[in-house]
mmCIF file of the N, C-alpha and C atoms, coordinates in Angstrom:
data_MODEL
# 
_entry.id   MODEL 
# 
loop_
_atom_site.group_PDB 
_atom_site.id 
_atom_site.type_symbol 
_atom_site.label_atom_id 
_atom_site.label_alt_id 
_atom_site.label_comp_id 
_atom_site.label_asym_id 
_atom_site.label_entity_id 
_atom_site.label_seq_id 
_atom_site.pdbx_PDB_ins_code 
_atom_site.Cartn_x 
_atom_site.Cartn_y 
_atom_site.Cartn_z 
_atom_site.occupancy 
_atom_site.B_iso_or_equiv 
_atom_site.pdbx_formal_charge 
_atom_site.auth_seq_id 
_atom_site.auth_comp_id 
_atom_site.auth_asym_id 
_atom_site.auth_atom_id 
_atom_site.pdbx_PDB_model_num 
ATOM 1   N N  . MET A 1 1  ? 17.627  -6.326  -14.131 1.00 0.00 ? 1  MET A N  1 
ATOM 2   C CA . MET A 1 1  ? 17.317  -8.043  -13.089 1.00 0.00 ? 1  MET A CA 1 
ATOM 3   C C  . MET A 1 1  ? 16.214  -8.580  -14.929 1.00 0.00 ? 1  MET A C  1 
ATOM 4   N N  . ILE A 1 2  ? 16.477  -10.117 -14.447 1.00 0.00 ? 2  ILE A N  1 
ATOM 5   C CA . ILE A 1 2  ? 16.498  -10.785 -14.912 1.00 0.00 ? 2  ILE A CA 1 
ATOM 6   C C  . ILE A 1 2  ? 16.014  -11.830 -13.534 1.00 0.00 ? 2  ILE A C  1 
ATOM 7   N N  . LYS A 1 3  ? 14.120  -12.179 -14.039 1.00 0.00 ? 3  LYS A N  1 
ATOM 8   C CA . LYS A 1 3  ? 13.915  -13.151 -12.761 1.00 0.00 ? 3  LYS A CA 1 
ATOM 9   C C  . LYS A 1 3  ? 13.319  -14.129 -13.925 1.00 0.00 ? 3  LYS A C  1 
ATOM 10  N N  . THR A 1 4  ? 13.204  -15.682 -13.312 1.00 0.00 ? 4  THR A N  1 
ATOM 11  C CA . THR A 1 4  ? 12.466  -16.211 -14.121 1.00 0.00 ? 4  THR A CA 1 
ATOM 12  C C  . THR A 1 4  ? 11.236  -17.610 -12.716 1.00 0.00 ? 4  THR A C  1 
ATOM 13  N N  . LEU A 1 5  ? 10.211  -17.678 -14.120 1.00 0.00 ? 5  LEU A N  1 
ATOM 14  C CA . LEU A 1 5  ? 8.883   -18.112 -12.859 1.00 0.00 ? 5  LEU A CA 1 
ATOM 15  C C  . LEU A 1 5  ? 9.547   -19.200 -11.536 1.00 0.00 ? 5  LEU A C  1 
ATOM 16  N N  . GLN A 1 6  ? 9.115   -19.325 -11.069 1.00 0.00 ? 6  GLN A N  1 
ATOM 17  C CA . GLN A 1 6  ? 9.450   -20.568 -10.187 1.00 0.00 ? 6  GLN A CA 1 
ATOM 18  C C  . GLN A 1 6  ? 8.214   -21.473 -9.531  1.00 0.00 ? 6  GLN A C  1 
ATOM 19  N N  . ARG A 1 7  ? 8.612   -22.831 -9.952  1.00 0.00 ? 7  ARG A N  1 
ATOM 20  C CA . ARG A 1 7  ? 7.140   -23.462 -9.828  1.00 0.00 ? 7  ARG A CA 1 
ATOM 21  C C  . ARG A 1 7  ? 6.323   -23.183 -8.138  1.00 0.00 ? 7  ARG A C  1 
ATOM 22  N N  . HIS A 1 8  ? 5.250   -23.270 -8.002  1.00 0.00 ? 8  HIS A N  1 
ATOM 23  C CA . HIS A 1 8  ? 4.495   -22.669 -6.552  1.00 0.00 ? 8  HIS A CA 1 
ATOM 24  C C  . HIS A 1 8  ? 3.061   -23.675 -7.063  1.00 0.00 ? 8  HIS A C  1 
ATOM 25  N N  . GLY A 1 9  ? 3.336   -25.057 -5.990  1.00 0.00 ? 9  GLY A N  1 
ATOM 26  C CA . GLY A 1 9  ? 1.740   -25.860 -6.476  1.00 0.00 ? 9  GLY A CA 1 
ATOM 27  C C  . GLY A 1 9  ? 1.665   -26.128 -8.052  1.00 0.00 ? 9  GLY A C  1 
ATOM 28  N N  . ASN A 1 10 ? 0.891   -25.584 -9.015  1.00 0.00 ? 10 ASN A N  1 
ATOM 29  C CA . ASN A 1 10 ? 0.309   -26.048 -9.470  1.00 0.00 ? 10 ASN A CA 1 
ATOM 30  C C  . ASN A 1 10 ? 0.292   -25.011 -10.652 1.00 0.00 ? 10 ASN A C  1 
ATOM 31  N N  . SER A 1 11 ? 0.989   -23.990 -10.428 1.00 0.00 ? 11 SER A N  1 
ATOM 32  C CA . SER A 1 11 ? 1.382   -22.669 -10.389 1.00 0.00 ? 11 SER A CA 1 
ATOM 33  C C  . SER A 1 11 ? 2.666   -22.285 -10.553 1.00 0.00 ? 11 SER A C  1 
ATOM 34  N N  . GLN A 1 12 ? 2.310   -20.905 -11.061 1.00 0.00 ? 12 GLN A N  1 
ATOM 35  C CA . GLN A 1 12 ? 4.461   -20.547 -11.816 1.00 0.00 ? 12 GLN A CA 1 
ATOM 36  C C  . GLN A 1 12 ? 3.643   -18.955 -10.916 1.00 0.00 ? 12 GLN A C  1 
ATOM 37  N N  . ALA A 1 13 ? 4.719   -19.007 -9.860  1.00 0.00 ? 13 ALA A N  1 
ATOM 38  C CA . ALA A 1 13 ? 5.644   -17.890 -8.811  1.00 0.00 ? 13 ALA A CA 1 
ATOM 39  C C  . ALA A 1 13 ? 6.646   -16.781 -9.613  1.00 0.00 ? 13 ALA A C  1 
ATOM 40  N N  . LEU A 1 14 ? 6.573   -15.773 -9.324  1.00 0.00 ? 14 LEU A N  1 
ATOM 41  C CA . LEU A 1 14 ? 7.157   -14.512 -10.031 1.00 0.00 ? 14 LEU A CA 1 
ATOM 42  C C  . LEU A 1 14 ? 7.511   -14.063 -8.378  1.00 0.00 ? 14 LEU A C  1 
ATOM 43  N N  . VAL A 1 15 ? 8.718   -14.212 -8.016  1.00 0.00 ? 15 VAL A N  1 
ATOM 44  C CA . VAL A 1 15 ? 8.961   -13.855 -6.787  1.00 0.00 ? 15 VAL A CA 1 
ATOM 45  C C  . VAL A 1 15 ? 9.970   -12.689 -6.590  1.00 0.00 ? 15 VAL A C  1 
ATOM 46  N N  . LEU A 1 16 ? 9.239   -11.420 -6.354  1.00 0.00 ? 16 LEU A N  1 
ATOM 47  C CA . LEU A 1 16 ? 10.025  -9.883  -5.755  1.00 0.00 ? 16 LEU A CA 1 
ATOM 48  C C  . LEU A 1 16 ? 11.182  -10.019 -4.698  1.00 0.00 ? 16 LEU A C  1 
ATOM 49  N N  . ASP A 1 17 ? 12.490  -9.330  -4.731  1.00 0.00 ? 17 ASP A N  1 
ATOM 50  C CA . ASP A 1 17 ? 13.255  -9.258  -4.348  1.00 0.00 ? 17 ASP A CA 1 
ATOM 51  C C  . ASP A 1 17 ? 13.001  -8.554  -3.511  1.00 0.00 ? 17 ASP A C  1 
ATOM 52  N N  . LYS A 1 18 ? 13.374  -7.866  -1.993  1.00 0.00 ? 18 LYS A N  1 
ATOM 53  C CA . LYS A 1 18 ? 13.702  -7.408  -1.054  1.00 0.00 ? 18 LYS A CA 1 
ATOM 54  C C  . LYS A 1 18 ? 13.364  -5.197  -1.992  1.00 0.00 ? 18 LYS A C  1 
ATOM 55  N N  . PRO A 1 19 ? 14.677  -5.190  -2.441  1.00 0.00 ? 19 PRO A N  1 
ATOM 56  C CA . PRO A 1 19 ? 14.845  -4.223  -2.501  1.00 0.00 ? 19 PRO A CA 1 
ATOM 57  C C  . PRO A 1 19 ? 13.877  -3.310  -3.733  1.00 0.00 ? 19 PRO A C  1 
ATOM 58  N N  . ILE A 1 20 ? 13.404  -4.752  -4.225  1.00 0.00 ? 20 ILE A N  1 
ATOM 59  C CA . ILE A 1 20 ? 12.193  -4.423  -5.106  1.00 0.00 ? 20 ILE A CA 1 
ATOM 60  C C  . ILE A 1 20 ? 11.279  -3.818  -4.682  1.00 0.00 ? 20 ILE A C  1 
ATOM 61  N N  . LEU A 1 21 ? 10.187  -4.703  -3.854  1.00 0.00 ? 21 LEU A N  1 
ATOM 62  C CA . LEU A 1 21 ? 9.464   -4.370  -2.665  1.00 0.00 ? 21 LEU A CA 1 
ATOM 63  C C  . LEU A 1 21 ? 9.494   -2.809  -2.256  1.00 0.00 ? 21 LEU A C  1 
ATOM 64  N N  . GLU A 1 22 ? 10.396  -2.257  -1.138  1.00 0.00 ? 22 GLU A N  1 
ATOM 65  C CA . GLU A 1 22 ? 11.244  -1.244  -1.124  1.00 0.00 ? 22 GLU A CA 1 
ATOM 66  C C  . GLU A 1 22 ? 10.760  0.208   -1.978  1.00 0.00 ? 22 GLU A C  1 
ATOM 67  N N  . MET A 1 23 ? 11.604  -0.609  -2.952  1.00 0.00 ? 23 MET A N  1 
ATOM 68  C CA . MET A 1 23 ? 10.988  0.558   -4.065  1.00 0.00 ? 23 MET A CA 1 
ATOM 69  C C  . MET A 1 23 ? 9.699   0.893   -4.521  1.00 0.00 ? 23 MET A C  1 
ATOM 70  N N  . LEU A 1 24 ? 9.087   -0.116  -4.634  1.00 0.00 ? 24 LEU A N  1 
ATOM 71  C CA . LEU A 1 24 ? 6.933   -0.019  -4.271  1.00 0.00 ? 24 LEU A CA 1 
ATOM 72  C C  . LEU A 1 24 ? 6.588   0.367   -3.365  1.00 0.00 ? 24 LEU A C  1 
ATOM 73  N N  . GLY A 1 25 ? 7.606   -0.115  -2.504  1.00 0.00 ? 25 GLY A N  1 
ATOM 74  C CA . GLY A 1 25 ? 6.624   1.021   -1.167  1.00 0.00 ? 25 GLY A CA 1 
ATOM 75  C C  . GLY A 1 25 ? 6.134   0.028   -0.874  1.00 0.00 ? 25 GLY A C  1 
ATOM 76  N N  . ALA A 1 26 ? 5.870   -1.419  -1.304  1.00 0.00 ? 26 ALA A N  1 
ATOM 77  C CA . ALA A 1 26 ? 4.506   -2.325  -0.620  1.00 0.00 ? 26 ALA A CA 1 
ATOM 78  C C  . ALA A 1 26 ? 5.471   -3.511  0.445   1.00 0.00 ? 26 ALA A C  1 
ATOM 79  N N  . GLY A 1 27 ? 4.322   -4.022  1.054   1.00 0.00 ? 27 GLY A N  1 
ATOM 80  C CA . GLY A 1 27 ? 5.468   -5.319  2.209   1.00 0.00 ? 27 GLY A CA 1 
ATOM 81  C C  . GLY A 1 27 ? 4.361   -6.717  1.513   1.00 0.00 ? 27 GLY A C  1 
ATOM 82  N N  . GLU A 1 28 ? 4.688   -7.410  2.103   1.00 0.00 ? 28 GLU A N  1 
ATOM 83  C CA . GLU A 1 28 ? 3.715   -8.757  1.625   1.00 0.00 ? 28 GLU A CA 1 
ATOM 84  C C  . GLU A 1 28 ? 3.102   -8.880  2.310   1.00 0.00 ? 28 GLU A C  1 
ATOM 85  N N  . ASP A 1 29 ? 1.534   -8.010  2.726   1.00 0.00 ? 29 ASP A N  1 
ATOM 86  C CA . ASP A 1 29 ? 0.362   -7.865  2.616   1.00 0.00 ? 29 ASP A CA 1 
ATOM 87  C C  . ASP A 1 29 ? 0.057   -5.963  2.287   1.00 0.00 ? 29 ASP A C  1 
ATOM 88  N N  . THR A 1 30 ? 0.733   -6.454  1.267   1.00 0.00 ? 30 THR A N  1 
ATOM 89  C CA . THR A 1 30 ? 0.777   -4.898  0.687   1.00 0.00 ? 30 THR A CA 1 
ATOM 90  C C  . THR A 1 30 ? -0.590  -5.691  -1.119  1.00 0.00 ? 30 THR A C  1 
ATOM 91  N N  . PRO A 1 31 ? -1.623  -4.950  -1.145  1.00 0.00 ? 31 PRO A N  1 
ATOM 92  C CA . PRO A 1 31 ? -2.418  -5.852  -2.658  1.00 0.00 ? 31 PRO A CA 1 
ATOM 93  C C  . PRO A 1 31 ? -1.804  -5.901  -4.204  1.00 0.00 ? 31 PRO A C  1 
ATOM 94  N N  . LEU A 1 32 ? -1.783  -5.570  -4.910  1.00 0.00 ? 32 LEU A N  1 
ATOM 95  C CA . LEU A 1 32 ? -1.149  -4.881  -5.517  1.00 0.00 ? 32 LEU A CA 1 
ATOM 96  C C  . LEU A 1 32 ? -1.793  -5.722  -7.326  1.00 0.00 ? 32 LEU A C  1 
ATOM 97  N N  . GLN A 1 33 ? -2.000  -4.164  -8.139  1.00 0.00 ? 33 GLN A N  1 
ATOM 98  C CA . GLN A 1 33 ? -2.888  -4.568  -9.214  1.00 0.00 ? 33 GLN A CA 1 
ATOM 99  C C  . GLN A 1 33 ? -1.434  -4.756  -9.967  1.00 0.00 ? 33 GLN A C  1 
ATOM 100 N N  . LEU A 1 34 ? -1.709  -5.834  -10.705 1.00 0.00 ? 34 LEU A N  1 
ATOM 101 C CA . LEU A 1 34 ? -1.481  -6.326  -12.164 1.00 0.00 ? 34 LEU A CA 1 
ATOM 102 C C  . LEU A 1 34 ? -2.068  -5.983  -13.290 1.00 0.00 ? 34 LEU A C  1 
ATOM 103 N N  . SER A 1 35 ? -1.428  -5.147  -13.941 1.00 0.00 ? 35 SER A N  1 
ATOM 104 C CA . SER A 1 35 ? -2.015  -5.245  -16.327 1.00 0.00 ? 35 SER A CA 1 
ATOM 105 C C  . SER A 1 35 ? -0.798  -5.047  -16.907 1.00 0.00 ? 35 SER A C  1 
ATOM 106 N N  . VAL A 1 36 ? -1.148  -6.086  -18.008 1.00 0.00 ? 36 VAL A N  1 
ATOM 107 C CA . VAL A 1 36 ? -0.440  -5.199  -18.768 1.00 0.00 ? 36 VAL A CA 1 
ATOM 108 C C  . VAL A 1 36 ? -0.861  -4.962  -20.293 1.00 0.00 ? 36 VAL A C  1 
ATOM 109 N N  . SER A 1 37 ? 0.977   -4.067  -20.775 1.00 0.00 ? 37 SER A N  1 
ATOM 110 C CA . SER A 1 37 ? 0.636   -3.300  -22.117 1.00 0.00 ? 37 SER A CA 1 
ATOM 111 C C  . SER A 1 37 ? 1.941   -3.390  -22.395 1.00 0.00 ? 37 SER A C  1 
ATOM 112 N N  . GLY A 1 38 ? 1.898   -3.453  -23.659 1.00 0.00 ? 38 GLY A N  1 
ATOM 113 C CA . GLY A 1 38 ? 2.289   -3.596  -24.777 1.00 0.00 ? 38 GLY A CA 1 
ATOM 114 C C  . GLY A 1 38 ? 3.389   -4.939  -24.337 1.00 0.00 ? 38 GLY A C  1 
ATOM 115 N N  . GLY A 1 39 ? 2.917   -6.319  -24.005 1.00 0.00 ? 39 GLY A N  1 
ATOM 116 C CA . GLY A 1 39 ? 3.968   -7.287  -23.792 1.00 0.00 ? 39 GLY A CA 1 
ATOM 117 C C  . GLY A 1 39 ? 4.218   -7.012  -22.444 1.00 0.00 ? 39 GLY A C  1 
ATOM 118 N N  . SER A 1 40 ? 3.856   -6.260  -21.541 1.00 0.00 ? 40 SER A N  1 
ATOM 119 C CA . SER A 1 40 ? 5.151   -6.136  -20.177 1.00 0.00 ? 40 SER A CA 1 
ATOM 120 C C  . SER A 1 40 ? 3.774   -6.180  -18.593 1.00 0.00 ? 40 SER A C  1 
ATOM 121 N N  . LEU A 1 41 ? 4.634   -6.507  -17.740 1.00 0.00 ? 41 LEU A N  1 
ATOM 122 C CA . LEU A 1 41 ? 3.835   -6.852  -16.607 1.00 0.00 ? 41 LEU A CA 1 
ATOM 123 C C  . LEU A 1 41 ? 3.908   -5.701  -15.933 1.00 0.00 ? 41 LEU A C  1 
ATOM 124 N N  . ILE A 1 42 ? 2.785   -4.798  -16.165 1.00 0.00 ? 42 ILE A N  1 
ATOM 125 C CA . ILE A 1 42 ? 3.069   -3.721  -14.852 1.00 0.00 ? 42 ILE A CA 1 
ATOM 126 C C  . ILE A 1 42 ? 2.243   -4.054  -13.159 1.00 0.00 ? 42 ILE A C  1 
ATOM 127 N N  . VAL A 1 43 ? 3.358   -4.898  -12.324 1.00 0.00 ? 43 VAL A N  1 
ATOM 128 C CA . VAL A 1 43 ? 2.479   -3.755  -11.371 1.00 0.00 ? 43 VAL A CA 1 
ATOM 129 C C  . VAL A 1 43 ? 2.704   -2.864  -10.522 1.00 0.00 ? 43 VAL A C  1 
ATOM 130 N N  . THR A 1 44 ? 1.516   -2.708  -9.470  1.00 0.00 ? 44 THR A N  1 
ATOM 131 C CA . THR A 1 44 ? 1.481   -0.892  -9.275  1.00 0.00 ? 44 THR A CA 1 
ATOM 132 C C  . THR A 1 44 ? 0.197   -1.275  -7.119  1.00 0.00 ? 44 THR A C  1 
ATOM 133 N N  . PRO A 1 45 ? 1.576   -1.095  -6.735  1.00 0.00 ? 45 PRO A N  1 
ATOM 134 C CA . PRO A 1 45 ? 0.695   -0.957  -5.349  1.00 0.00 ? 45 PRO A CA 1 
ATOM 135 C C  . PRO A 1 45 ? -1.051  -0.103  -5.057  1.00 0.00 ? 45 PRO A C  1 
ATOM 136 N N  . VAL A 1 46 ? -1.420  -1.041  -4.598  1.00 0.00 ? 46 VAL A N  1 
ATOM 137 C CA . VAL A 1 46 ? -2.551  -0.639  -4.744  1.00 0.00 ? 46 VAL A CA 1 
ATOM 138 C C  . VAL A 1 46 ? -3.158  0.536   -3.456  1.00 0.00 ? 46 VAL A C  1 
ATOM 139 N N  . ASN A 1 47 ? -3.343  1.754   -3.705  1.00 0.00 ? 47 ASN A N  1 
ATOM 140 C CA . ASN A 1 47 ? -3.374  2.667   -2.662  1.00 0.00 ? 47 ASN A CA 1 
ATOM 141 C C  . ASN A 1 47 ? -4.498  2.484   -2.034  1.00 0.00 ? 47 ASN A C  1 
ATOM 142 N N  . THR A 1 48 ? -4.681  1.894   -0.816  1.00 0.00 ? 48 THR A N  1 
ATOM 143 C CA . THR A 1 48 ? -5.648  1.432   0.163   1.00 0.00 ? 48 THR A CA 1 
ATOM 144 C C  . THR A 1 48 ? -6.289  2.853   1.219   1.00 0.00 ? 48 THR A C  1 
ATOM 145 N N  . GLY A 1 49 ? -5.629  4.054   0.590   1.00 0.00 ? 49 GLY A N  1 
ATOM 146 C CA . GLY A 1 49 ? -5.647  5.327   2.039   1.00 0.00 ? 49 GLY A CA 1 
ATOM 147 C C  . GLY A 1 49 ? -5.019  4.761   2.808   1.00 0.00 ? 49 GLY A C  1 
ATOM 148 N N  . VAL A 1 50 ? -5.528  5.409   4.199   1.00 0.00 ? 50 VAL A N  1 
ATOM 149 C CA . VAL A 1 50 ? -4.465  5.713   5.613   1.00 0.00 ? 50 VAL A CA 1 
ATOM 150 C C  . VAL A 1 50 ? -5.295  4.679   6.497   1.00 0.00 ? 50 VAL A C  1 
ATOM 151 N N  . GLY A 1 51 ? -6.239  4.471   6.245   1.00 0.00 ? 51 GLY A N  1 
ATOM 152 C CA . GLY A 1 51 ? -7.451  3.740   7.127   1.00 0.00 ? 51 GLY A CA 1 
ATOM 153 C C  . GLY A 1 51 ? -7.582  4.317   8.280   1.00 0.00 ? 51 GLY A C  1 
ATOM 154 N N  . ARG A 1 52 ? -8.389  3.454   9.231   1.00 0.00 ? 52 ARG A N  1 
ATOM 155 C CA . ARG A 1 52 ? -8.357  4.111   10.943  1.00 0.00 ? 52 ARG A CA 1 
ATOM 156 C C  . ARG A 1 52 ? -7.438  4.313   11.139  1.00 0.00 ? 52 ARG A C  1 
ATOM 157 N N  . ASP A 1 53 ? -6.513  3.480   11.441  1.00 0.00 ? 53 ASP A N  1 
ATOM 158 C CA . ASP A 1 53 ? -5.886  4.022   12.063  1.00 0.00 ? 53 ASP A CA 1 
ATOM 159 C C  . ASP A 1 53 ? -5.138  5.088   12.064  1.00 0.00 ? 53 ASP A C  1 
ATOM 160 N N  . GLY A 1 54 ? -4.672  5.425   10.947  1.00 0.00 ? 54 GLY A N  1 
ATOM 161 C CA . GLY A 1 54 ? -3.938  7.298   10.110  1.00 0.00 ? 54 GLY A CA 1 
ATOM 162 C C  . GLY A 1 54 ? -5.277  7.955   10.497  1.00 0.00 ? 54 GLY A C  1 
ATOM 163 N N  . ILE A 1 55 ? -6.369  7.597   10.145  1.00 0.00 ? 55 ILE A N  1 
ATOM 164 C CA . ILE A 1 55 ? -7.637  8.405   11.055  1.00 0.00 ? 55 ILE A CA 1 
ATOM 165 C C  . ILE A 1 55 ? -7.378  9.448   12.400  1.00 0.00 ? 55 ILE A C  1 
ATOM 166 N N  . ASP A 1 56 ? -6.997  8.120   12.741  1.00 0.00 ? 56 ASP A N  1 
ATOM 167 C CA . ASP A 1 56 ? -7.316  8.825   14.610  1.00 0.00 ? 56 ASP A CA 1 
ATOM 168 C C  . ASP A 1 56 ? -6.177  9.292   14.528  1.00 0.00 ? 56 ASP A C  1 
ATOM 169 N N  . ARG A 1 57 ? -4.858  8.638   13.934  1.00 0.00 ? 57 ARG A N  1 
ATOM 170 C CA . ARG A 1 57 ? -3.229  9.316   14.760  1.00 0.00 ? 57 ARG A CA 1 
ATOM 171 C C  . ARG A 1 57 ? -3.814  10.761  14.089  1.00 0.00 ? 57 ARG A C  1 
ATOM 172 N N  . ALA A 1 58 ? -4.432  11.060  13.063  1.00 0.00 ? 58 ALA A N  1 
ATOM 173 C CA . ALA A 1 58 ? -4.768  12.762  12.404  1.00 0.00 ? 58 ALA A CA 1 
ATOM 174 C C  . ALA A 1 58 ? -5.542  13.290  13.625  1.00 0.00 ? 58 ALA A C  1 
ATOM 175 N N  . PHE A 1 59 ? -6.435  12.813  14.179  1.00 0.00 ? 59 PHE A N  1 
ATOM 176 C CA . PHE A 1 59 ? -6.771  13.476  15.045  1.00 0.00 ? 59 PHE A CA 1 
ATOM 177 C C  . PHE A 1 59 ? -6.546  13.379  16.124  1.00 0.00 ? 59 PHE A C  1 
ATOM 178 N N  . GLU A 1 60 ? -5.299  12.924  16.141  1.00 0.00 ? 60 GLU A N  1 
ATOM 179 C CA . GLU A 1 60 ? -4.690  12.711  17.715  1.00 0.00 ? 60 GLU A CA 1 
ATOM 180 C C  . GLU A 1 60 ? -4.192  13.987  17.718  1.00 0.00 ? 60 GLU A C  1 
ATOM 181 N N  . ASP A 1 61 ? -2.849  13.949  16.479  1.00 0.00 ? 61 ASP A N  1 
ATOM 182 C CA . ASP A 1 61 ? -2.711  15.204  16.476  1.00 0.00 ? 61 ASP A CA 1 
ATOM 183 C C  . ASP A 1 61 ? -3.203  16.066  16.459  1.00 0.00 ? 61 ASP A C  1 
ATOM 184 N N  . LEU A 1 62 ? -3.918  16.900  15.931  1.00 0.00 ? 62 LEU A N  1 
ATOM 185 C CA . LEU A 1 62 ? -4.853  18.179  15.372  1.00 0.00 ? 62 LEU A CA 1 
ATOM 186 C C  . LEU A 1 62 ? -6.241  18.558  16.656  1.00 0.00 ? 62 LEU A C  1 
ATOM 187 N N  . GLN A 1 63 ? -5.788  17.435  17.532  1.00 0.00 ? 63 GLN A N  1 
ATOM 188 C CA . GLN A 1 63 ? -6.917  17.444  19.281  1.00 0.00 ? 63 GLN A CA 1 
ATOM 189 C C  . GLN A 1 63 ? -6.177  18.635  20.042  1.00 0.00 ? 63 GLN A C  1 
ATOM 190 N N  . PRO A 1 64 ? -4.556  18.706  20.537  1.00 0.00 ? 64 PRO A N  1 
ATOM 191 C CA . PRO A 1 64 ? -4.589  19.716  21.013  1.00 0.00 ? 64 PRO A CA 1 
ATOM 192 C C  . PRO A 1 64 ? -3.971  21.243  20.779  1.00 0.00 ? 64 PRO A C  1 
ATOM 193 N N  . ARG A 1 65 ? -4.406  21.203  19.195  1.00 0.00 ? 65 ARG A N  1 
ATOM 194 C CA . ARG A 1 65 ? -4.777  22.146  18.674  1.00 0.00 ? 65 ARG A CA 1 
ATOM 195 C C  . ARG A 1 65 ? -5.584  23.005  18.526  1.00 0.00 ? 65 ARG A C  1 
ATOM 196 N N  . TYR A 1 66 ? -6.766  22.046  17.844  1.00 0.00 ? 66 TYR A N  1 
ATOM 197 C CA . TYR A 1 66 ? -7.452  22.391  17.537  1.00 0.00 ? 66 TYR A CA 1 
ATOM 198 C C  . TYR A 1 66 ? -9.242  21.423  17.991  1.00 0.00 ? 66 TYR A C  1 
ATOM 199 N N  . GLY A 1 67 ? -8.262  21.606  19.012  1.00 0.00 ? 67 GLY A N  1 
ATOM 200 C CA . GLY A 1 67 ? -10.276 20.386  19.804  1.00 0.00 ? 67 GLY A CA 1 
ATOM 201 C C  . GLY A 1 67 ? -11.505 21.042  20.466  1.00 0.00 ? 67 GLY A C  1 
ATOM 202 N N  . ASP A 1 68 ? -10.661 22.033  20.529  1.00 0.00 ? 68 ASP A N  1 
ATOM 203 C CA . ASP A 1 68 ? -12.488 23.273  20.973  1.00 0.00 ? 68 ASP A CA 1 
ATOM 204 C C  . ASP A 1 68 ? -12.506 23.963  19.628  1.00 0.00 ? 68 ASP A C  1 
ATOM 205 N N  . MET A 1 69 ? -12.088 23.974  19.007  1.00 0.00 ? 69 MET A N  1 
ATOM 206 C CA . MET A 1 69 ? -12.835 24.107  18.063  1.00 0.00 ? 69 MET A CA 1 
ATOM 207 C C  . MET A 1 69 ? -13.669 23.163  16.781  1.00 0.00 ? 69 MET A C  1 
ATOM 208 N N  . LEU A 1 70 ? -13.103 21.466  16.552  1.00 0.00 ? 70 LEU A N  1 
ATOM 209 C CA . LEU A 1 70 ? -13.935 20.586  16.328  1.00 0.00 ? 70 LEU A CA 1 
ATOM 210 C C  . LEU A 1 70 ? -14.949 20.841  17.073  1.00 0.00 ? 70 LEU A C  1 
ATOM 211 N N  . ARG A 1 71 ? -15.170 20.894  18.755  1.00 0.00 ? 71 ARG A N  1 
ATOM 212 C CA . ARG A 1 71 ? -16.635 20.934  19.917  1.00 0.00 ? 71 ARG A CA 1 
ATOM 213 C C  . ARG A 1 71 ? -17.446 21.918  18.725  1.00 0.00 ? 71 ARG A C  1 
ATOM 214 N N  . ARG A 1 72 ? -16.861 23.277  18.891  1.00 0.00 ? 72 ARG A N  1 
ATOM 215 C CA . ARG A 1 72 ? -17.855 24.245  18.433  1.00 0.00 ? 72 ARG A CA 1 
ATOM 216 C C  . ARG A 1 72 ? -18.536 23.320  16.824  1.00 0.00 ? 72 ARG A C  1 
ATOM 217 N N  . LEU A 1 73 ? -17.924 23.118  16.046  1.00 0.00 ? 73 LEU A N  1 
ATOM 218 C CA . LEU A 1 73 ? -18.174 22.835  14.688  1.00 0.00 ? 73 LEU A CA 1 
ATOM 219 C C  . LEU A 1 73 ? -19.310 21.552  15.078  1.00 0.00 ? 73 LEU A C  1 
ATOM 220 N N  . ALA A 1 74 ? -18.894 20.401  15.832  1.00 0.00 ? 74 ALA A N  1 
ATOM 221 C CA . ALA A 1 74 ? -19.554 19.561  15.804  1.00 0.00 ? 74 ALA A CA 1 
ATOM 222 C C  . ALA A 1 74 ? -20.769 19.932  16.737  1.00 0.00 ? 74 ALA A C  1 
ATOM 223 N N  . GLU A 1 75 ? -21.157 20.820  17.099  1.00 0.00 ? 75 GLU A N  1 
ATOM 224 C CA . GLU A 1 75 ? -22.349 21.188  17.990  1.00 0.00 ? 75 GLU A CA 1 
ATOM 225 C C  . GLU A 1 75 ? -23.574 21.601  17.142  1.00 0.00 ? 75 GLU A C  1 
# 
């Protein structure tokens, strides 16, 4: 796929099509790491981890099966 830069205010922008973002597993709020290697631009989604919501969901999934054991370990 060949893309050209587009003017965006006083800057130039590279617009990424939705299929490319889907292949990266990225959305409009995903932080991206940009690097250059051998004259190539490399775009990599930043692994931000599961976040607090992911931890809460995992704990809720574990609670029914391991709740008693987790309470005893916490004492």
